[in-house]
C-alpha positions as CSV (number, residue, x, y, z in Angstrom):
1,M,29.2,-27.8,-11.4
2,R,31.6,-27.5,-14.3
3,E,35.0,-28.9,-15.0
4,K,37.7,-26.6,-16.3
5,E,37.6,-26.3,-20.1
6,V,40.6,-27.5,-22.0
7,A,42.2,-25.9,-25.0
8,V,41.4,-27.5,-28.4
9,H,43.1,-27.3,-31.8
10,T,41.4,-24.8,-34.0
11,T,41.7,-24.9,-37.8
12,K,42.7,-22.0,-39.9
13,K,39.2,-22.0,-41.2
14,S,37.6,-21.4,-37.8
15,W,40.2,-18.6,-37.0
16,L,39.3,-16.9,-40.3
17,A,35.6,-17.3,-39.5
18,L,36.2,-15.5,-36.2
19,T,38.6,-12.8,-37.3
20,A,38.5,-12.5,-41.0
21,G,40.9,-9.8,-42.2
22,L,43.0,-9.8,-39.0
23,A,46.6,-8.9,-39.6
24,G,49.0,-11.7,-39.3
25,V,51.0,-10.3,-36.4
26,A,49.3,-11.1,-33.1
27,L,49.0,-8.4,-30.4
28,T,51.0,-8.9,-27.3
29,A,49.1,-8.9,-24.0
30,T,50.0,-5.9,-21.9
31,G,50.4,-6.1,-18.2
32,C,48.1,-4.3,-15.7
33,S,49.0,-2.9,-12.4
34,S,47.4,-4.5,-9.4
35,S,44.1,-3.0,-8.3
36,S,41.3,-3.9,-5.9
37,G,37.5,-3.4,-5.9
38,D,38.0,-0.2,-3.9
39,P,37.6,2.7,-6.4
40,S,39.9,4.8,-4.4
41,T,42.8,2.6,-5.6
42,A,42.0,3.2,-9.3
43,P,44.9,4.8,-11.2
44,D,44.5,8.6,-11.2
45,D,46.8,10.1,-13.8
46,G,44.4,12.8,-14.9
47,P,41.0,13.0,-16.7
48,I,40.4,10.0,-19.0
49,T,37.4,8.4,-20.7
50,L,36.6,4.7,-20.5
51,T,34.1,2.9,-22.6
52,V,32.2,-0.2,-21.4
53,A,30.3,-2.4,-23.9
54,T,27.6,-4.7,-22.6
55,F,24.3,-6.2,-23.9
56,N,20.8,-6.9,-22.7
57,E,20.7,-5.8,-19.1
58,F,23.7,-5.9,-16.7
59,G,22.2,-3.6,-14.1
60,Y,25.1,-1.1,-14.6
61,D,23.4,2.2,-15.3
62,D,23.4,3.5,-11.8
63,L,26.6,1.7,-10.9
64,I,28.5,3.5,-13.7
65,Q,27.3,6.9,-12.4
66,E,28.3,5.9,-8.9
67,Y,31.8,5.0,-10.1
68,M,32.2,8.4,-11.9
69,D,31.0,10.1,-8.7
70,L,33.7,8.3,-6.8
71,N,36.3,8.9,-9.5
72,P,35.7,12.5,-10.8
73,N,38.7,12.2,-13.2
74,I,37.1,9.3,-15.0
75,T,34.3,9.5,-17.5
76,V,32.6,6.2,-18.4
77,N,30.6,5.8,-21.6
78,H,28.3,2.8,-21.6
79,K,27.5,1.2,-24.9
80,K,24.6,-1.3,-24.6
81,A,23.9,-3.7,-27.5
82,A,20.3,-5.0,-27.7
83,T,21.4,-8.7,-27.9
84,S,24.3,-11.0,-27.2
85,N,24.6,-11.8,-30.9
86,E,24.9,-8.1,-31.8
87,A,27.6,-7.6,-29.2
88,R,29.5,-10.7,-30.5
89,D,29.4,-9.5,-34.1
90,N,30.7,-6.1,-33.0
91,L,33.5,-7.5,-31.0
92,N,34.7,-9.9,-33.7
93,T,34.6,-7.2,-36.4
94,R,36.6,-4.8,-34.3
95,L,39.0,-7.5,-33.1
96,A,39.7,-8.3,-36.7
97,A,40.2,-4.7,-37.6
98,G,42.7,-4.3,-34.8
99,S,40.9,-1.2,-33.4
100,G,37.6,0.2,-32.1
101,L,37.0,-2.1,-29.1
102,S,35.8,-0.7,-25.8
103,D,38.1,-0.5,-22.8
104,I,35.8,-3.2,-21.2
105,E,34.0,-5.7,-23.4
106,A,31.3,-7.9,-21.9
107,I,31.5,-11.5,-23.3
108,E,28.7,-14.1,-22.9
109,V,29.7,-17.6,-21.8
110,D,28.5,-19.2,-25.0
111,W,31.0,-17.4,-27.2
112,L,33.8,-17.0,-24.6
113,P,35.4,-20.3,-25.7
114,E,35.9,-18.9,-29.2
115,L,38.0,-16.1,-27.8
116,M,39.9,-18.1,-25.2
117,Q,41.9,-19.5,-28.0
118,Y,43.5,-16.1,-28.4
119,P,44.3,-14.9,-24.9
120,D,47.0,-12.5,-26.3
121,K,44.1,-10.3,-27.5
122,F,43.0,-9.6,-23.9
123,N,44.8,-8.4,-20.8
124,D,45.4,-11.0,-18.1
125,L,43.2,-9.9,-15.2
126,T,44.8,-12.0,-12.6
127,D,45.0,-10.1,-9.3
128,A,45.3,-11.0,-5.6
129,S,42.3,-8.8,-4.8
130,V,39.9,-11.1,-6.7
131,E,41.2,-14.5,-5.5
132,G,38.3,-16.5,-4.1
133,R,35.7,-13.9,-5.3
134,W,33.7,-16.2,-7.6
135,L,32.3,-19.7,-7.7
136,P,35.2,-22.0,-8.7
137,W,33.5,-23.2,-11.9
138,K,32.8,-19.6,-12.9
139,V,36.5,-18.7,-12.7
140,A,37.4,-21.9,-14.6
141,Q,35.2,-20.8,-17.5
142,A,37.4,-17.7,-18.1
143,T,40.8,-19.2,-17.2
144,T,43.1,-20.6,-20.0
145,P,45.2,-23.7,-19.5
146,D,48.2,-21.4,-19.0
147,G,46.5,-19.7,-16.1
148,V,45.5,-16.4,-17.9
149,L,42.3,-15.0,-16.3
150,M,40.6,-13.4,-19.3
151,G,37.5,-12.1,-17.6
152,Y,35.9,-11.1,-14.3
153,G,32.7,-12.9,-13.7
154,T,29.4,-11.0,-13.6
155,D,26.3,-13.0,-13.3
156,I,25.1,-16.6,-13.6
157,G,21.7,-17.7,-14.9
158,P,19.9,-20.1,-12.6
159,E,16.4,-20.7,-14.1
160,G,12.9,-20.7,-12.8
161,I,9.6,-20.5,-14.5
162,C,8.1,-17.0,-15.0
163,Y,4.4,-16.9,-15.6
164,R,1.3,-14.7,-15.9
165,G,-0.7,-15.4,-12.7
166,D,-3.7,-13.6,-14.1
167,L,-3.8,-15.7,-17.2
168,F,-3.4,-18.9,-15.1
169,E,-6.5,-17.8,-13.2
170,A,-8.4,-17.1,-16.4
171,A,-7.6,-20.7,-17.4
172,G,-8.8,-22.1,-14.1
173,L,-5.3,-22.9,-12.9
174,P,-3.7,-21.9,-9.6
175,S,-1.8,-18.7,-9.6
176,D,0.0,-18.7,-6.3
177,R,3.7,-19.3,-6.9
178,T,3.9,-22.2,-4.5
179,E,0.9,-23.9,-6.0
180,V,2.3,-23.3,-9.5
181,A,5.6,-24.9,-8.6
182,A,3.6,-28.0,-7.3
183,L,1.4,-28.0,-10.5
184,L,4.6,-28.2,-12.6
185,G,5.9,-31.1,-10.6
186,G,7.9,-29.5,-7.7
187,A,11.2,-31.1,-7.1
188,G,10.2,-33.8,-9.6
189,A,9.3,-31.5,-12.4
190,T,9.8,-32.8,-15.9
191,W,9.5,-31.3,-19.4
192,D,6.7,-33.8,-20.1
193,T,4.8,-32.3,-17.2
194,Y,5.5,-28.8,-18.3
195,F,4.1,-29.5,-21.7
196,E,1.2,-31.4,-20.3
197,V,0.1,-28.5,-18.1
198,G,0.5,-26.4,-21.2
199,R,-2.0,-28.6,-23.1
200,E,-4.3,-28.3,-20.1
201,F,-3.9,-24.5,-20.2
202,A,-4.7,-24.5,-23.9
203,K,-7.9,-26.5,-23.4
204,A,-9.3,-23.8,-21.2
205,G,-9.9,-21.7,-24.3
206,T,-8.2,-18.4,-23.4
207,G,-6.5,-18.3,-26.8
208,V,-3.2,-17.4,-25.1
209,P,-0.2,-19.5,-26.1
210,W,1.6,-21.4,-23.3
211,M,5.2,-20.4,-24.1
212,D,7.0,-17.8,-26.1
213,S,8.9,-20.1,-28.6
214,A,10.5,-23.5,-29.2
215,G,13.9,-21.9,-29.4
216,A,13.8,-20.4,-25.9
217,T,12.4,-23.6,-24.4
218,Y,15.1,-25.7,-26.2
219,Q,17.7,-23.5,-24.5
220,G,16.5,-24.6,-21.1
221,M,16.4,-28.2,-22.1
222,I,19.8,-28.5,-23.9
223,G,21.5,-26.7,-20.9
224,Q,20.9,-29.9,-18.8
225,L,23.1,-32.1,-21.0
226,A,26.8,-32.3,-19.9
227,Q,28.2,-32.6,-23.4
228,P,25.5,-31.8,-26.0
229,Y,27.7,-30.8,-28.9
230,E,31.4,-31.4,-28.3
231,Q,33.7,-33.7,-26.5
232,N,36.5,-32.3,-24.3
233,D,39.0,-32.7,-27.1
234,G,36.8,-30.6,-29.4
235,T,35.3,-33.5,-31.4
236,I,31.9,-32.5,-32.6
237,I,29.2,-34.9,-31.5
238,A,26.0,-32.9,-32.0
239,L,24.8,-35.2,-34.8
240,D,25.7,-38.4,-32.9
241,N,24.2,-37.4,-29.6
242,P,20.7,-38.9,-29.6
243,D,19.6,-36.5,-26.8
244,V,20.0,-33.5,-29.1
245,K,17.6,-34.9,-31.7
246,A,15.2,-36.1,-29.0
247,I,15.0,-32.6,-27.5
248,Y,14.6,-31.1,-30.9
249,D,11.7,-33.4,-31.7
250,S,10.1,-33.0,-28.3
251,V,10.1,-29.2,-28.2
252,L,8.8,-28.9,-31.8
253,K,6.0,-31.3,-31.1
254,A,4.9,-29.2,-28.1
255,A,5.4,-25.9,-29.9
256,V,3.9,-26.7,-33.3
257,D,2.0,-29.9,-33.3
258,D,0.3,-29.2,-29.9
259,G,0.1,-25.5,-30.6
260,L,1.7,-24.3,-27.3
261,S,4.1,-21.7,-28.9
262,A,3.4,-18.0,-29.5
263,H,6.0,-18.4,-32.3
264,A,7.7,-15.3,-31.0
265,Q,11.5,-15.5,-31.5
266,Q,13.3,-13.9,-28.5
267,W,14.7,-10.4,-28.9
268,T,12.6,-9.6,-32.0
269,D,10.0,-6.8,-32.2
270,D,7.2,-9.3,-32.1
271,W,8.5,-10.9,-29.0
272,N,8.9,-7.5,-27.3
273,A,5.4,-6.5,-28.2
274,A,4.0,-9.9,-27.0
275,F,4.6,-8.8,-23.4
276,Q,2.0,-6.0,-23.8
277,N,-0.8,-8.1,-25.5
278,D,-1.1,-11.3,-23.4
279,G,1.3,-12.9,-25.9
280,F,2.1,-16.0,-23.8
281,A,1.6,-17.4,-20.3
282,T,5.0,-18.8,-19.3
283,M,8.7,-18.7,-20.2
284,I,12.0,-20.1,-19.2
285,C,13.4,-17.5,-16.8
286,P,17.1,-17.1,-15.8
287,G,17.7,-14.4,-13.3
288,W,18.9,-11.9,-15.9
289,M,15.5,-12.2,-17.7
290,L,13.7,-10.5,-14.8
291,G,14.8,-7.1,-15.9
292,V,14.1,-7.8,-19.5
293,I,10.5,-8.9,-18.7
294,E,9.9,-5.9,-16.4
295,G,11.1,-3.5,-19.2
296,N,9.0,-5.1,-21.9
297,A,5.9,-5.6,-19.8
298,A,5.8,-2.2,-18.2
299,G,2.2,-1.6,-17.0
300,V,1.3,-5.3,-17.1
301,T,0.5,-6.5,-13.6
302,G,0.3,-10.3,-13.7
303,W,3.9,-11.6,-13.9
304,D,5.3,-13.9,-11.2
305,I,8.1,-16.4,-10.8
306,A,7.9,-20.0,-9.4
307,D,10.7,-21.9,-7.6
308,V,10.6,-24.8,-10.0
309,F,12.3,-25.9,-13.2
310,P,11.6,-28.9,-15.4
311,G,14.3,-31.5,-15.3
312,G,15.8,-30.3,-12.0
313,G,18.1,-27.3,-12.2
314,G,19.4,-25.3,-15.1
315,N,21.8,-22.4,-15.7
316,W,21.3,-20.3,-18.8
317,G,24.0,-17.8,-19.6
318,G,26.2,-15.6,-17.5
319,S,28.9,-13.2,-18.6
320,F,32.3,-11.8,-18.0
321,L,34.0,-8.4,-18.3
322,T,37.3,-8.4,-20.3
323,V,39.9,-5.8,-21.0
324,P,41.1,-6.1,-24.7
325,T,44.7,-5.2,-25.4
326,Q,43.4,-2.5,-27.7
327,S,42.5,-0.4,-24.6
328,E,44.6,2.7,-24.1
329,H,43.9,2.6,-20.4
330,P,44.2,-1.0,-19.3
331,A,45.0,-0.4,-15.7
332,E,42.0,2.0,-15.2
333,A,39.8,-0.4,-17.2
334,K,40.9,-3.3,-15.0
335,A,40.1,-1.3,-11.9
336,L,36.6,-0.5,-13.1
337,A,35.9,-4.1,-14.1
338,N,37.2,-5.2,-10.7
339,W,34.8,-2.7,-9.0
340,L,31.8,-3.6,-11.1
341,T,32.2,-7.3,-10.3
342,A,32.8,-6.9,-6.6
343,P,30.1,-8.5,-4.4
344,E,28.7,-5.2,-3.2
345,Q,28.1,-3.9,-6.8
346,Q,26.7,-7.2,-8.0
347,L,24.1,-7.1,-5.2
348,K,23.1,-3.7,-6.5
349,A,22.9,-5.0,-10.1
350,F,20.7,-7.9,-9.0
351,K,18.4,-5.5,-7.2
352,A,18.2,-3.3,-10.3
353,K,17.9,-5.9,-13.0
354,G,17.8,-9.4,-11.6
355,T,21.3,-10.3,-12.7
356,F,22.1,-13.1,-10.2
357,P,25.6,-12.8,-8.7
358,S,28.4,-15.3,-9.2
359,Q,30.4,-14.1,-6.2
360,V,30.7,-16.3,-3.2
361,E,30.3,-13.5,-0.7
362,A,27.2,-12.2,-2.5
363,L,25.6,-15.6,-2.7
364,A,26.0,-16.2,1.0
365,S,24.6,-12.8,2.0
366,D,21.3,-12.2,3.8
367,E,20.9,-9.1,1.6
368,L,20.7,-11.4,-1.5
369,K,18.3,-13.9,0.1
370,S,16.0,-11.2,1.4
371,Q,15.6,-9.4,-2.0
372,T,12.1,-9.2,-3.3
373,N,10.8,-7.9,-6.7
374,A,7.8,-5.6,-6.7
375,F,7.0,-6.2,-10.3
376,F,6.8,-10.0,-9.8
377,Q,4.2,-9.7,-7.1
378,D,6.8,-9.1,-4.4
379,A,8.3,-12.5,-5.2
380,P,11.3,-13.4,-3.0
381,T,13.6,-13.5,-6.0
382,G,16.8,-13.7,-4.0
383,E,15.6,-16.8,-2.2
384,I,14.0,-18.4,-5.3
385,L,17.1,-17.9,-7.5
386,A,19.4,-19.1,-4.8
387,S,17.3,-22.2,-4.6
388,R,17.4,-22.6,-8.4
389,A,21.2,-22.1,-8.3
390,A,21.6,-24.9,-5.7
391,A,19.6,-27.2,-8.0
392,V,22.1,-26.9,-10.8
393,T,24.1,-30.2,-11.1
394,V,25.2,-30.0,-14.7
395,A,26.6,-27.2,-16.9
396,P,27.2,-28.1,-20.5
397,F,30.7,-28.3,-21.8
398,K,31.2,-25.4,-24.3
399,G,34.1,-25.7,-26.7
400,P,35.0,-23.3,-29.6
401,N,32.2,-24.6,-31.8
402,Y,29.4,-24.4,-29.2
403,F,28.1,-21.0,-30.3
404,A,28.1,-21.9,-34.0
405,I,26.3,-25.2,-33.4
406,N,23.8,-23.8,-31.0
407,D,23.1,-20.9,-33.4
408,A,22.5,-23.3,-36.2
409,M,20.1,-25.2,-34.0
410,Q,18.2,-22.0,-33.1
411,Q,17.9,-21.2,-36.8
412,A,16.5,-24.8,-37.4
413,L,13.9,-24.3,-34.7
414,T,13.0,-20.9,-35.9
415,R,12.4,-22.1,-39.5
416,V,9.7,-24.5,-38.2
417,D,8.3,-22.6,-35.2
418,V,8.4,-18.9,-36.2
419,D,9.0,-18.6,-40.0
420,N,6.9,-21.7,-40.9
421,T,9.2,-22.3,-44.0
422,D,10.2,-25.8,-43.1
423,D,8.9,-28.9,-41.5
424,A,10.9,-30.5,-38.7
425,A,12.6,-33.1,-40.9
426,T,13.7,-30.6,-43.6
427,S,15.0,-28.1,-41.0
428,W,16.9,-30.9,-39.2
429,K,18.6,-31.8,-42.5
430,K,19.7,-28.2,-42.9
431,F,21.0,-28.2,-39.3
432,E,23.0,-31.4,-40.2
433,D,24.5,-29.6,-43.2
434,A,25.5,-26.6,-41.1
435,V,27.2,-28.7,-38.4
436,K,29.1,-30.8,-41.0
437,A,30.4,-27.6,-42.6
438,L,32.2,-26.8,-39.4
439,G,34.6,-29.6,-40.1
């Protein structure tokens, strides 16, 4: 699904933007002893404390307690940032300072390419015990051209459509997940159909918006382009790619002109509160979003998920566990990261929070495919997300500028859809200026 990323030249400007204030002498990667996913093989040199930094929901709360029960000499402190952006800012700040990073740092795939230019800041996690563990394209995302494995894969983000069945019924639309999939076009679902059904939903007069925001919907759409922002050699093409502008125009027309958006920017207080007050009827739904929805919508009984996605398949997100060279316990940290990303643990994480595994063994297991989710009307989430993963045929190339460009785009969409400070044309011009400033 994804070709191995290639290294690209990075200017001094981009390095400074990533690690302003970093001392000129690069850290040297330290070696780690071999370890396996079996916690009994974790180094045991006396009581130590490890810190693990994640964001959103990785499904690790119970797993970390389990690991400590299995390894009584190891205490694990779990630091959980509210958002990926918050985690990224914290990592870059502490990387620049040369101290303060956790023993294990979770990194989201959108900003991993920025850090892969500096593999000497992270321990090489290559180990015989993990060979063949993950989907090949997942491993390639975290492997440098020199063969350094910077991170152990956690989840991937195959996308379906989550929806409020009770609100569909109130609008006179079918609520059964099979019928909803057919309503949205089934195997031939398109974004035009998704927006058209949204307009039909709006005409029913419930007063409930169709989707949470333009920005979230855009993320699902842009993820279906092979090279939205950069060529393989790092050349920025975001402003020359007509598909980028077409998606921008399309999603803003639906969100603002057609009134389908709740204007609720993801991860904000307004967005969190919208789950409790019939804030919107549908949303783009990668597997990891299931736990987020359940947490925000506690007490709400109408959520479900349909085995359908406009435009075919799509993958949003996915993360990795890294061990920075700042860690004072790299071997123990590596052993913990190994254990957390083993198929057995990832199946438990999926059951807890919906984080869909990237491990080959887990993906083939009957345990995964038989998983259901009580909050989503006992939906067969394992089967549905496995189907959505199989539908993914394109994963966008992400070079070192991907995060910055996509963040500038999200700001552009937010100015129009959420803040209502700019029209689409004015905000696009600001996006152009931001992209040009990257060089």
